[in-house]
Steps between C-alpha positions, in 0.01 A plus 500: 500500500481123554524448124812715483666306781400170340644614165824607665529165677445314172768710327737446792443125474570509126823693555610254767434210262702672225781558748502130597522402133794734443682364804446144373633596156808664650566199725469265202740708293747513787493121531551455125785753477672358807480149359634610161790693653594212730513255211727720288873453487683743731657681204162543331349622827760773528448608139124519555538698824743743339271543201198573719695741719632682190146524363379643831782757501417605144124512548335837530123506546280734296365656816693584815506214747564572867849394610354279770304301241806457278711386793231256611491348152879478482522342845238241414667412169835466679344278765327286237810451286782495753325359806207291376267354755588160640 
């Protein structure tokens, strides 16, 4: 029983480490995208935003995605492109 608990704790630790790495990757990408968008001309920004929004509207996943997940993704993309962090 102790071995099982120890194994589970090790796996939990590994998952937590993977999660931290993913969060760091996402934060890095957010910083890069925000910087790129801010340094674009306003006209180019609008074209990019419209292109991304059109791609999102036309995208249909192979498997059904819950509406909540789709809305979360759309909200985050909108926030990232239209209201980048300061």
